[in-house]
C-alpha positions in Angstrom: 16.1 15.2 -3.1 15.3 18.5 -1.5 17.5 20.3 -4.0 15.5 18.6 -6.8 12.3 20.1 -5.4 13.8 23.5 -5.1 15.2 23.4 -8.6 11.9 22.2 -10.0 9.8 24.8 -8.3 12.3 27.5 -9.3 12.4 26.4 -13.0 8.8 25.6 -13.7 5.2 25.9 -12.6 3.2 22.9 -11.5 0.9 23.0 -14.5 3.8 22.3 -16.9 5.0 19.4 -14.7 1.5 17.9 -14.7 1.3 18.3 -18.5 4.6 16.4 -18.9 3.6 13.6 -16.5 0.2 13.4 -18.2 1.8 13.0 -21.6 3.7 10.0 -20.3 0.6 8.5 -19.0 -1.5 9.1 -22.1 1.2 7.6 -24.2 0.5 4.3 -22.6 -3.2 4.5 -23.8 -2.4 4.9 -27.5 -3.2 2.0 -29.7 0.4 1.6 -30.9 1.9 2.0 -27.4 4.7 -0.4 -26.6 4.1 0.1 -22.9 3.1 -3.5 -22.2 5.9 -5.0 -24.2 8.5 -2.7 -22.6 7.3 -3.4 -19.1 7.3 -7.2 -19.8 10.9 -7.0 -20.9 11.9 -5.1 -17.8 9.9 -7.6 -15.7 11.8 -10.5 -17.2 14.9 -9.0 -15.7 13.6 -7.7 -12.4 11.1 -10.6 -11.8 8.8 -8.0 -10.2 5.9 -6.5 -12.0 5.6 -3.3 -9.9 9.4 -2.7 -10.0 9.2 -3.1 -13.8 6.5 -0.4 -14.0 8.6 1.9 -11.7 11.7 1.5 -13.9 9.6 2.2 -17.1 8.2 5.4 -15.5 11.7 6.4 -14.5 13.0 5.8 -18.0 10.3 8.0 -19.5 10.9 10.8 -16.9 14.7 10.6 -17.6 13.9 11.2 -21.3 11.9 14.3 -20.5 14.5 17.0 -19.5 11.9 19.4 -18.0 11.0 16.9 -15.3 14.1 14.8 -14.9 14.6 16.1 -11.4 11.5 14.1 -10.4 13.0 10.7 -11.2 13.9 9.8 -7.7 10.3 10.5 -6.5 8.9 7.7 -8.6 9.9 5.0 -6.1 8.3 7.1 -3.3 4.9 6.8 -4.9 5.3 3.6 -6.8 5.9 0.9 -4.3 4.0 -2.4 -4.4 1.7 -1.3 -1.6 0.8 1.9 -3.4 0.0 0.2 -6.6 -1.7 -2.8 -5.1 -3.9 -0.8 -2.7 -5.2 1.3 -5.6 -5.6 -1.7 -7.8 -7.6 -3.6 -5.3 -9.8 -0.6 -4.7 -10.5 -0.2 -8.4 -11.1 -3.9 -8.9 -13.6 -3.9 -6.0 -15.4 -0.8 -7.3 -15.6 -2.3 -10.8 -16.9 -5.6 -9.5 -19.6 -3.9 -7.4 -20.7 -1.7 -10.2 -20.4 -4.1 -13.1 -21.3 -7.5 -11.4 -23.0 -7.2 -8.0 -25.3 -4.2 -8.5 -26.7 -5.5 -11.8 -27.3 -8.9 -10.3 -29.0 -7.3 -7.2 -31.2 -5.3 -9.6 -32.2 -8.4 -11.4 -33.0 -10.3 -8.2 -34.9 -7.3 -6.9 -36.9 -7.1 -10.1 -37.8 -10.8 -10.0 -38.8 -10.6 -6.3 -41.0 -7.6 -7.1 -42.6 -9.4 -10.0 -43.3 -12.4 -7.8 -44.7 -10.2 -5.1 -47.2 -8.7 -7.5 -48.2 -12.2 -8.7 -48.9 -13.3 -5.1 -51.1 -10.4 -4.2 
């Protein structure tokens, strides 16, 4: 692995690496992306959703010669704990912003209106 890092740093600058990785990510957002179908096919074999995503990412990196030396690092940052911890945090953030805060605002407004009526 150390040789991969040395080779990568000698061959390219970080900006190019980030651009290649970003291109893989943005390809999943395209309307005609087959990301979900491809991951589901892998998951049918692995019986593990996170492992399926890891294998999908690895396959895309392996198809990108400029960053192929990074392929073994995917597992390092793509374990179930890594993905689930981030997912739970994002779900909690979204639920607070999209559900709880609007409800609290509505309750506050109703209580404020009632308080003006009582005065």
